[in-house]
N, C-alpha and C positions, 0 to 999 in steps of 0.2 A: 607377097606372101607365098610361101611354098605350098604347092598342092601335094597332098599325100595320096599315093597310089599303092596298090598291092605290091608292085615291083619295088617301090621305094622302101616300103616296110620290110620286104624280104632282104634288100640290100643292107638296111640298118641292122636287122637281126643278124645277118651274116657277119657284118663288121664287128658287132659286139661279141659274137661267138669266137671269131678268129682273134680278136684283141684279148679276150679272156684267156684263150689257150696260149697265146704268146706270152702273156704275163706269167702264167703258170710255168711255162717252159723256162722263162728267164729265171724264175725263182729256183726251179729244179736245177738248172745249170749252175747257178751260184752255189747251191748247197752241195751239188755233186763235185764241183771244183774244190770246195773246202774239204770234203771227204777224201778226195784223191790226193790232196796236198799233204795229208797226214802220213802217207807212205812214200818212201823214196822211189820205189819201183814204178809207181803210177804217176809220177810227175810229168812224163811226156803226154799221157792221156789228159791230165789236167791242163796242160799247155794247149792242146788241141781244143778243149772245151772253152778255154779262155778266149782263144782266137775266134771261135764260133760265136761266143757271147758278144764279143766286140763287134763282129760282123752284123749280128742281129740288131744290136743297138744302133749302129751306124745306118743300117738300112731303114730302120724305123724312123730315125731322125730325118733321113733324106725324103722318105715318103710323106712325112708330116710337113716338112718344109715345102715340098712340091704342092701338097694339097692347099696349103695356106696361100701360096703365091699365085695360084690359078685365079683368074678373075671370076667373079660371080656371074653366072650366065643365066639368061632367061630361058634357054633351051633345056628343058627338064630331061629330055632323052640324053643329051650330051653329058649333063651332070651325072645322071645315073650310070651311064657307060663309064665315066671316069672313076666313079666310086667302085664299080665292079672290078675295074682294072686294078685298083689299089687293093681290093679284097683278095684278088687272085695272087697278087704279088706277096701279100702277107701270108696267104695259105701256102705258097711255095716256100717261104721262109720257115714256116711251121714244119713242113715236110723235111726240109734240110736239117733242122734241129733234131727232129725225131730220128732221122737216119744216122746222124752223128752220135746221138745218144745210144742208139742200138749198137753201133760200132764200138763205142766205149764200154758198153755192157759186155760185149763179146771179148774185149781185151782185158777186162778186169773183173775177176770173180768177186772180189770184195765189193765193188761198185754194184754189180749185178745183185748180190744178196741184199745190199742196203736198199737199192731201189725196189726190190720185191717186198721189202718190209714196210715201205711207205704206202699210205692210202692213196689210191689212184682216183683222179677226178677228170677223166677224159670223156668229153661228150662226142663220141664218134658218130652217133646218130645225127647230131646237129651239124656235123661237118660233111655229111654225105652229099647234101645238095650243092656243095661248092665244086664238086668234081665235074 
């Protein structure tokens, strides 16, 4: 039976926050790609975002596979450390996606206007403790 500690609850909450944010970015990337594909001059930007989305999905699959293949350990500290390592990798992916979206916004005024018109749901305060 797993022992619940304050640290394990923090890690689980961080995992949920980062996972939720990555799901939102994946959806935003998908919608942004569709928007950019509507104009001929923004196809290179759409291509960059498609590559980023592919990289994001492959990285998530790799991390999920690694998590499943690791043997269950009785050492709670080691398991918690592994979980935090995965959370930080996911957070790094999140920052990469945000940086590339920012570059795409700078390169395409129509994408920038469209993104500004969307309702934003970014929980920056929840991500602060991951730094």
